[in-house]
Every structure is written in structure tokens, then in C-alpha cells.
C-alpha positions as CSV (number, residue, x, y, z in Angstrom):
1,M,-27.0,18.5,-19.6
2,V,-24.7,20.2,-17.1
3,V,-22.8,18.1,-14.6
4,P,-22.2,19.8,-11.2
5,T,-18.6,20.4,-10.4
6,L,-18.8,18.5,-7.1
7,E,-20.3,15.4,-8.7
8,Y,-17.7,15.5,-11.5
9,Y,-14.9,15.9,-9.0
10,R,-16.2,12.9,-7.0
11,F,-16.5,10.8,-10.1
12,N,-12.9,11.6,-11.0
13,C,-11.8,10.7,-7.5
14,Y,-13.5,7.3,-7.6
15,K,-12.1,6.7,-11.1
16,L,-8.6,7.4,-9.8
17,L,-9.2,5.2,-6.7
18,F,-10.4,2.2,-8.8
19,Y,-7.4,2.7,-11.2
20,K,-5.0,2.7,-8.2
21,L,-6.6,-0.4,-6.7
22,W,-6.4,-2.1,-10.1
23,E,-2.8,-1.1,-10.7
24,F,-1.5,-1.9,-7.3
25,P,-1.5,-5.7,-7.5
26,H,0.2,-5.5,-10.9
27,F,2.8,-3.3,-9.5
28,L,3.5,-5.8,-6.7
29,K,3.7,-8.6,-9.2
30,L,6.2,-6.6,-11.2
31,Q,8.3,-6.0,-8.1
32,K,8.3,-9.7,-7.3
33,I,9.4,-10.6,-10.8
34,L,12.2,-8.0,-10.6
35,C,13.3,-9.3,-7.2
36,Y,13.3,-12.8,-8.6
37,L,15.4,-11.7,-11.6
38,K,17.9,-9.9,-9.3
39,K,18.7,-13.2,-7.5
40,Y,20.1,-14.8,-10.6
């Protein structure tokens, strides 16, 4: 089975997008923790 390049590219884009959306809240949480630690 051969996957067309466009479909494959689109799939990778979506994968990257979902990964970014999933990582972003964790990144913000990490920033808050670091900010909190800097206060003390």
C-alpha cells in the first residue's frame, strides 16, 4: 500500500498540531511553577 505524499504530509501536520496543543498546557504549568519558585 502506497501512501500519497500529500496525505502523509497532512497527517504529519496534524500530528504535530495535536502534539503542540497537548504540550502547551504543560509548558504553561511549568512556567507557573518556575515563577512560583523564583518568588521564594
